[in-house]
KEBALUM-994631 format. One record per residue (C-alpha): residue number from 1; x, y, z. Coordinates in pm, 1 decimal, decimal comma. Example, Ala and Ser with C-alpha at 12.3 -4.5 7.8 and 13.67 -1.06 7.14 Angstrom:
// KEBALUM-994631
ATOM_1_1230,0_-450,0_780,0
ATOM_2_1367,0_-106,0_714,0
END
This chain:
// KEBALUM-994631
ATOM_1_-4493,2_1244,0_13790,6
ATOM_2_-4783,5_1493,6_13801,9
ATOM_3_-4914,6_1645,0_13477,8
ATOM_4_-4821,4_2004,2_13406,6
ATOM_5_-5109,8_2247,2_13463,2
ATOM_6_-5128,5_2597,6_13320,6
ATOM_7_-5268,3_2865,7_13548,2
ATOM_8_-5354,0_3130,9_13292,8
ATOM_9_-5689,7_3302,4_13315,8
ATOM_10_-5871,2_3316,1_12979,0
ATOM_11_-5924,8_3660,4_12827,4
ATOM_12_-6305,0_3638,7_12842,6
ATOM_13_-6290,8_3559,0_13213,8
ATOM_14_-6064,5_3860,0_13273,8
ATOM_15_-6305,5_4075,1_13071,7
ATOM_16_-6595,2_3948,5_13284,3
ATOM_17_-6406,1_4050,7_13598,1
ATOM_18_-6346,7_4396,3_13452,5
ATOM_19_-6718,5_4422,8_13375,5
ATOM_20_-6806,3_4338,1_13735,9
ATOM_21_-6557,1_4596,4_13863,6
ATOM_22_-6710,3_4860,6_13635,2
ATOM_23_-7060,4_4785,9_13762,1
ATOM_24_-6948,9_4834,6_14123,8
ATOM_25_-6896,8_5204,6_14051,4
ATOM_26_-7113,8_5289,3_13749,0
ATOM_27_-7409,0_5179,2_13544,6
ATOM_28_-7408,9_5087,5_13177,4
ATOM_29_-7678,1_5172,4_12924,9
ATOM_30_-7837,7_4828,3_12965,9
ATOM_31_-7880,7_4848,9_13345,2
ATOM_32_-8241,3_4848,0_13459,6
ATOM_33_-8367,6_5096,7_13720,0
ATOM_34_-8408,1_4807,0_13962,4
ATOM_35_-8032,2_4745,0_13950,5
ATOM_36_-8042,3_4426,2_13743,7
ATOM_37_-7820,9_4417,6_13435,5
ATOM_38_-7806,7_4141,4_13171,7
ATOM_39_-7440,3_4219,9_13099,4
ATOM_40_-7349,6_4182,0_13465,7
ATOM_41_-7548,7_3860,1_13494,0
ATOM_42_-7365,7_3714,5_13191,6
ATOM_43_-7028,0_3815,2_13336,5
ATOM_44_-7105,4_3645,6_13667,2
ATOM_45_-7226,7_3331,6_13489,2
ATOM_46_-6907,8_3318,1_13279,6
ATOM_47_-6687,2_3333,7_13588,7
ATOM_48_-6891,2_3069,5_13771,3
ATOM_49_-6873,9_2834,8_13470,7
ATOM_50_-6498,9_2885,6_13439,5
ATOM_51_-6444,7_2813,3_13810,0
ATOM_52_-6629,4_2483,5_13770,5
ATOM_53_-6409,3_2368,7_13482,0
ATOM_54_-6068,8_2517,1_13560,9
ATOM_55_-5788,6_2264,2_13589,5
ATOM_56_-5664,8_2364,6_13936,6
END
């Protein structure tokens, strides 16, 4: 019998996705004139790390 796997997305990963969606349309106060943003970079890194360790 296969082990039961939960498919819930953690809150911080959902928040990172919301942050990325926000940056598609607007800029935050930490965005640089060149377009780079440390908040956006952290959100992307969080999602990438979660995808590497998710159970499914």
